[in-house]
N, C-alpha and C positions, 0 to 999 in steps of 0.2 A: 582511204577517204571513205565512210559509210555511205550505203545507197540511202536515198531518203524512204523507200518503203520500209526497211528493215527497221532503218533510227525510228520512223511514226510509231512502229511495232511496240518497240523499248519503251519510248517516248508515252504511248495511249498507257499502257501499264503503270509506268510512273503517275500519271496523273489521277488513273481510277484508283491507286493505292493511295495517293495524296487527296485525294477528294473524300474519298470513305475515313483514311484516317482525323481528317479533321471534322467531319459529321460524328464519329464516333465519342472524339473529342469533347464537342458541345455534349451530346448527347449525356455522357457521364457529369458533366459538369454539372448539365440540369440535374439528373437525378440524385447526386448528391446534394443540391440545394433544395431539392421536393424532401430530401428528408433529414435535411436542417429543421426546414419549417414542421414536419411532423414531430419530431424531437422536441420544437419549439412549443408546438400543440399542447404535446403531450404530457411534458413536465413542468414548465414556467411553474413557480409557485404563485398560489392566488395573490401574493402580496408584493410580487415582482413590480418594484418600481424604478423602471430604468427608463431616460431620457430618450424619446425616439429614433435621438442623434446617435444614441451609441447601437441602439439596435439595428440600425439601417449599415453603421460604421460595422458589425459584427457579419453580417451577412456578406455585405461588400467583403469584407476582410476573407470571409469561408469563400467565397466565389475564388477572390484570388489563389489563393490555395488549394482549391478543387483542382482551378485551372494547370497550378504547378504539378501536380499530381499526376493528371490526365497527360501532360506533355512528355514528364518523364517517364511514364510506362509508354507511351505512344512512341513518340518521338525518333527512337533509335531506329525504328523500323523504317521509318521514310530516308534518316541518313544513309545507313545500309543500301537501300533501292536507289540513292543518289550515287553511290559508289560503285552499283553494279550496272547502271546507264550504257559505259564503253564498251561491257563486256558481250558475249552473245546472249541472243534474247533468252534462252531457255533459264539462266541465271535470275535474269528478274522474273521472270513469268514463274519459275518455283519457289522464289520469295515471296511473290503474290499468293499463292496459292498457302505458303507457311501461316501469311498472315491472317487468313481467316481465322487458323486455330487459334494464332495469338490474340486476335479481339475477343474471341468467345471466352477464352480463358482471363482474361482479361476484366473483363466486365462479369465473369462470374466473381473472379477476386475482390473489386469494387464493390458490388453490389452485397457480396456476402458481408465482407467488415460494414458496410456501413448499417446492414442489419444487426449484426453482433456488439456494434456501437450503441445502438438503439435500446437494448434489452442489459446491455451490460452499464450503461445509464440510469438505467431504471432501478439496480441492483448498488451501484459503488456512489449513485449522485456526481456522474462525473463523466467523461468520455473514455475510452478505451487506456489503459496504463500499465504501467510494469506488471500487475496484478495479475494479469491476463497469464504470463508465464505461468502461472500456479496450475494453469492444465497440463503441464507435463511434469512440473514438479512436486504436486500433490498426487493424491492416489486419483489416478485418472481415470479409472474407472468408475469409482466413485462421484469424480467430477460428472463426467459424462453421464452418468444416472441421473444425478441430480437435475442437469439441465433437462434428458427427456423427460423427465417428471415434472419440474415446473414451467416449462416452456412448450411451446406449440411448434416442435419440431418437423413433422413433416408438412402441416401447411405450410410454416417457411421455406421447406425445400422446394416446395410447388411456385412458391412466391419469386424464388430466385432464380429457377429455370424458366418460369414465365417473363421475369424480368430481361433478365438476359437475352431469351430468344425473340423477345420483341425489340429488346437496342441492338440488335445484331440485324433482323431486318429492318430496320430504318436505316442502319446502317447503307445496308445495299439496295434501299428502293431509289427510284430514279437512275440507274446502271445505264449507261450511252456509251455503245461503240466507235460511234464517229464521233468526233470532236472537232472543231476550226484547228486548222493547225495553226503551232506559232511559229515564227522565226524563231532565230537564235537570241536576237536581243530580248525577245520578249518569254522565250521557257527561260533563258539563263535569272531574268527577275523574277521570275514566278517560284524558280529556287530557291534563289538568293532571300525573297520573303519568306518563302515557307522555312525558312534553314533560319533564320532573322525571330521570326513570330514565336517559334519553338523554342530557340533557348531563351527569347525573353521570359515568355512564360516560363519555362523551366525555373529561371533565376526567379520569376516573380514581377522582374524589373528588368530592365534594358539599363539601370543608374549603376553607380559603383556596386551600394551595397547590397546583396541578394534578400528577398523576402526569408526570413528567418521566424524563429519560436517568439520573442520578443516583439512581433508586431500583432503576436493575437493578444496580448493585452490594451482593450479596446473601453475598458469599464470599467469601474471600482468593482463592479457586481462581478461574481464569479460565473454565475450561472451565463452569464451573457455572454463572458469570455471562453467557456464551455461550450458554445455553440459555434466556436470558430473552426476548430478540428471538425474534420471530417473521418471517417473511420479508416481511411486508409493513411491520413497524416495521423491521427491519434495514433495507429498501430507505429508508425515509424518515430515519433515523438517517446514513445512507450521504449522502445528497441535503444533510443538513444540515451535514457533515462538506464537503460539495464546497464549499458556499458559505460555509463558515467560512474555508477559502484562497484566495475574491476577494480581490481587490486592497481595492477599497472605495474610497472616496472620502476615508481620514483615516490619513495615514503616521503617524499617533501611535497608532491603535487597537492595533498589535501591542507598545507598548510599554505601554500600559496593561492589555493581555492578563497581564501577567508581573509585574504590580502598579508599573511605575514610571509615573511622573509625568512624565519627562520622557526625550530621551536621554544628558540629563546623569548623569541619575539612575540610570541604569544603567552610565555611564562610571565613576561613582564606585564602584561594587561591585567591577569591576574595578581600581581602584587608579589608572585613568588620571588622570596630573594634569594641570592646566592645561586639561580639558577642560571650560570653561565654555559653552561656544558651540555649538549645533548644528554650526556648521561645523569650531570644534576637534573635534568629535567624529569628523566627517566626517573630519580632516585624518589622525587615530590610525588609521580603517580602512584607511590605506594605507601599507605597513611596506617595507623595505629589507632585500634578501637580502644576504647575506656577500660578503665580497670574494673573489672566487675564481681566483685564476692559473691552474690547468688549465682551466676552464671560458673565459677570455679567450681563453688559448693555441688550444684545440681544444674551440669550442665542441661537444658531445656532439649524438648524436641523442636524443630522448624516444621512447619508448611505453609506452604504456597501455593493457592490456587489460581491459575489461571483460566477463566472462564471464556469460552466462544461467544461472542457477539452480545457481549455484557456490556453496552453503553451507557452511560448517565442519562441523557437526553430521555427514554422514558420514563425514569421516576419524576421527572418532573408531574406526570401525569397519573403518579401512583394515590390509590386513595382503596385505604383496607376496606372500606365495606361497598365501594362498588368496582374496583377495577384493582385489585389486590395482586402487584405486582413481584412482591416480597416471598410471601407465603413464610414459613419458619424461619425464615432470615431475618424478618421486621423485627424482632427483638434487637438480635445484634448491631442492625445498620443503625437502629433507633436509639438504642439506651446502653448495652452490652459493651461492646467493642467500640473503636471508635472509627470514625466515618468518616473519609475525605474529601468533600464533594468539587473541588478544584484541580482534578486530576486530569492529566492527558495521556495517552496512550505512545509509546515511544514509537512504534509505525501504525499502519495502519490497515495489516494484515495479521493473520495467524502467525505465521515465521517470521515477518518482521518485529512484531513485538514479542516472541519468544527469543528469538536471538539477540535484539535488545535488551532484555530483562537478563538474561542467563550471560551476557559475554559485553553488553555496553558499547555494541559497535555499530557503526552509522555506515556499513557496508554490509550489504545482505543483501542475496544469501550466502555467508561465509563457510559456512560447515558442509557445504554440501558442490564446494567447488573445489581445486586442484587444491585451495589452501585450510582445506577443512582435518586436515591429517596430522595436524600439530596442534597441542593443547598452547591455548592463550594466557597468558597471566590475567587476564581478566574475567575470564570464569567467575563467576559469583559462588561456584559448587565449591571450590578448591580451599577456601579458608575453611570449609567444614571436616571436608577429606581430610586437612593437614592436623585437622582438630579430633581427629579420631571417630568422627561421625558416619553412619550407615547412609550413604546419598542414595536414593531412589528417585526415578521419573517414573510416571505413571500415568496415563492415558485412558480412555475409555476406547479410544480407536487403535490404529495398526501402528505398531510400531516402526513398522519399514516405510511411514508415512514420511516424504522428506529424508530417507534413511536414518532417523532417530537414532535407532537402536546404536547404529555403529557411531555416528558423529554423536553424542552427548556421551557415550562412557570415554573417548578422548577427553571430555573436558570434563571429567571429574566423578561424574556418576556411575555408583558401584554396579546399579541395577536398572535395567530400561524395562519397564513392564507396559502392558497393553490388554487387550482385549482378549487373546489367546489367553493369557495368566489368572485373568477374571472370569472365564469360562471354567480354567478349572476349578476352582475353588467357587463358585457358584454356577455350575452346571444350568440350573433355570434362567439365567441372565437374560433378559431380551436385548433387542438392540434396531436402529436402523440400517441406513445407507453408511455413514459413515463410523457406525462401530458401536459400541453398546450404550444404554441409557447411561445418564449421569450418576443416576444412583446407586449404579453397581459399581460403578469407581469410587463412591466412596462411601460404599461398604468394603471392599476391599482395604482402601487406607485406614479404613477402620482396624482391621485385623492388623496390620501392617504395624501400626502403633499397638495394638495390646502387645504383640511379638514383641515387640523393641520393649516395651515395659517387662515382662515378662522374664525376656534375653539381657536385661540392666542395660541394652544399649539407647545411644543417644540415635534418632533419626534426623534427619534432611529429607524433605521427602517435595517435592514439585508434581501438580497434579495439572493435565489440561484438559477438561471437557468437551464434548463437541456436540452435544444435544441442539441445543440454539442454533442451529446453522440449516440452511435448506436443505431438502427439502423438511419442513417444519412438522414436526410429529412429535406426539407425545404418548408416553404405553396407555394402551387400554383399560389397565386398573387405575390410573390415574385419574382423577375427579378433581379439577381445576375450581380454585375458588371463584367467587366472583370476577368475570372480567367486561369491561366495557370499553370497548374500544371507539365509540364516539365521544366520548371524552378528550381524545386526543385533536378532534374537531379539525379543521381546513390543516394542521400539522400533518394528518395522514395521507402518505404517497401512493396507498396500495389501496386495493377493495377491501370494504371490512370483513368478507370472508378471510382472506391471506392475513391481514390484519390480528384476525382474530388468533389464528394460527402463530402467528408470531410471538403475540404475548403468551400463549398459552405457553410456549417453550419457553420463551423468556422467566416467566412465573416457575415452570417447572425444574428450573436450572437452579433457580434460587432457592428456594422449598427444598430441595434435594442437598445443597450444601449446608443449608440452616437445622436440616436434621441431623446432620456429621457434624455439626458443632453440639447441638445437644445434647447428641450422644458420650461425645467429648469429656462434656460438661458433667453429665451423669456419672462419668467414671471418673471422675475428679481429676482428668487429662491437662485440662485448662490450665489449673494453677501454674504449672512446667510445660505449657506447650505456645511458643510464637505463631501464628497465624496472619497470614497477609491473603487475600484475596482482591482480581481487579478483572478487566476487559480487557481480549488482546486487540479490541478494536468498537468501534460504535455498530449498533444494533442496524443490520443493512437492512435498505429498501423500505424500513416502518417511515422514517422522516425522512425530507429529504433537506441537501442543505447546501441552496444554491449560491449564497452570498460571502463573501470573503470574510464577513464580521460574523459568520457561525464560526466562527473557527472554535470556541469552547464545546459547544454543540457536536461539530463534527468531530470533533477526536479525545471528546472527552468521556471518560470511563468512572464507574464507582473506585475507591480503592479504598478498602475494609482492612484494620489492622486492629489485633489483640495482642498487647505485651502484660503478662501479667504483672500485677503490681510489683509482687520480687524484684521483678528485671527491670522494672521500670526506671527506678531509681527516682530521682527528683524531677526526672524530667516531667513534659505536660505534652498533649499530642498539641500539634499547631493548626488545627485542621481549616481554621480559612487561611492557610497559606497556597499558594501556587505550588503544584506539584506535577511529578510524573512518576512513569515505570520506574524511570532511573533512579527515583529515593528508594524503594522498597527495600532492597538486599543491604545499601550503606544502614539503615534504621533496623533490620534484622540483625545485621554484625554488630552493630554498636550495643545491644542490649541481649547476644546472645554468646558471644565470642570476646572473651576479656582478654587483652591485652593483646589483639592476633594482628597479624599484619594483613592488610586488605586492599583489594585494586583502589584508587581512587576514581569515583563516577560520582554519585549524587549526595545527600545530604539525610543525616538522621532529623526525622519528622518529628522527635520528640524534644530537639532544641530550638529555642529562637535561635532565626537568622535574618539579618538584615537585607531586607530589599530581596525577599524568596521571588523565585522564578521557576515556571515550568516551562522544561527544554526539553523537546524530542526531537526526534530522526525522523519525522513527517515531512511529505512534499506538497508545498502549496505554492503559489504563484510560480511556476516556473522552475522550483530548485529546492532545495531539501534544505530542511531546518525551518523549525515552527519556536518561539518565543512567548510567553505571555507570561505576565504579571499585573502589578497594580498600577503601572506607572503606563502599560499599553501592550503592544504586541509586536513582531517583526515574524516574517515569512521571508523564506527563499535567503538563510542568510549571507550567502556569498556576495548576493546583491540586494539587500533587504527591501522590502516594501511596507512600511510602516503603519503602523495603527494606535488609534489613540481611543480611550473610551469615552463615548456620548451616550449617557442615559442607560446604561447596561448593556450595551453593545459596541463592537468596535467600528470603527470608523477608519479609511486608508487617507492619510495625510501626508503632505509633502515635506512638511519643516515639523519632525518629531522635536518633543522636547531633549535636554541636556539630561535627564535622567534614562529617557528611551533607549537613544541613543549609547550610554554610557553601558546599560545592561546588554544593548544588543551586541557592543563590542565584546563583552563577558564572554555573553553566547557565542559568540564568534571563535573566542580564543579557546572556550570548551570544546566546542566543536571539532577545530582544528587540531586540538592535541589528542583527541581521542582518535580521530581519523589517523593521525599520524602514529601512533602509538600498534592501531592494529594493523599499518599498511607496512612498518618496519619489522614486528613479531613475523609477519607472512611472508615478506618478502627475505628472509634472514634465511626461514626453515626452507623456503623454496630455494634458496640458491644451494643451501646444503642439501637436498635431495636430488639438486642436479648436479652435482659435484663427485 
């Protein structure tokens, strides 16, 4: 039997820790709630029309998730303290000393994530998501330099230290050494009540089902839903999203996610006849291009330009006289080439879109994982390699970004060239944080095409620009055409000064590409060169997309195609169709490779198709897959949220039309089969590597 004085000393330690823990938990919840109010006041769109009930629900649900986070972070300390009660006093006393260290670390982390979430929201128009891991996968030094340049890092560090210090001081305030003695029944009840409360808060409920991501959907308005997760909760969800994109060990897992028992079941939805075995389905996932006599007689060059931050929405405010966003690209968009205004990006980040275009993969990053050491049959470059093309990837940045040099060479590129190669050719080239200005990439591309012509080679070239990326800077010798940021009106989400900087880099990148096309035309190359250009994602920061019905603007990118008349055949550009990144290479294959075997993915945009749709790998409404068509839209294709068209905008609907449900089911089948194909190849290669 322990004597009362010893037990009392232990009990005082436990009670003091319990008091501080609950006080700190309340302080943490209050802090996250205040940050949510600040987020609302800072980024709510002027046109926000959400019922007051939905706003209250967002804040209430946010409080519940905040309490859950704090309980998970702090609760284990009380549980361990309870276990230590019967042991010698030194153990519990030591645990209490460590508690102060943990309390400081916890609040510093919570505050840091809350601040990061606030500024992440301003850039990506949403809470922290998996793109945050780009800090480690991109050029980390360049990312940090951009953050240092664009954000008040030092003042925020002072704010972080100040917040944490005040919170810990409030936690320790009012400490009392002498407390009223409790009998064993009261003490037991206090311990039990604390434990039950912590478990309840940690689960979000004492009911059967815990608080989950699905409970964050409190409104049809995306901005209102985005208010629910705080910084720590958003990071947790981003990590789960990241894990969901792992290959796993079962190639069938992607099929099951979209409601298919097998690849044959998904193929049946697409109307594939005789696809009654997995191998038969795989056989259908290789198709043959049409016979093209012009391509056989003179194989054309093929050039694809993926433009950093080239969102479609800013072009709604383009004005040749007062807000020129196109520069020398204007004639190509307006007259010479075919411009597809209803295109969506395959991903909402540079690397996801790049992998989506080059490998048609819903799983990204693919080539940076342990599964990146094999060649995938979906590589869009391989058909050109097999046809004897010289295949080159060119970027104005570093070839070590995301390990591009090694990754792309495994997928069929003969060469991967970057700023070092460009500097060797143009020592006078200038650049910024992420590499050289775009004009030097295009100048180098001109030399590559001239060299191919001189050597009677056929060149397949993919380019990645970088200038239209924060920090937004243009060359000192570039004189921008007239720009009027005021034309964006209420759509402008940043200061006029920053908005003007973004428009300048947007214009500069387009002007550089226009100069490139003009040069090729003057040299007589455009009559045997196929060209495609698109953006990797929307134009960051400039405009907010707070509502779910902004799908078209949020994921919209320009898509520009030039198919020379000799290679077009009888085809006509279906510029009014919904399309996406996934249709670029199928279109290029169809007009540059004759009777060639290519992967099944998108469609030829010069051939009419019944009920066309834009299908992307983007995440929205809590899951992957976005489909938009004339029938409406669907997001989170594993558990679809449906939208119908109403006055030119998309509105959530509980009962979708039969046409929309059927089209969504076909989109699910495509997503499922593409995921199955990638997983199958990745796991087979991994098994061979480990055997």
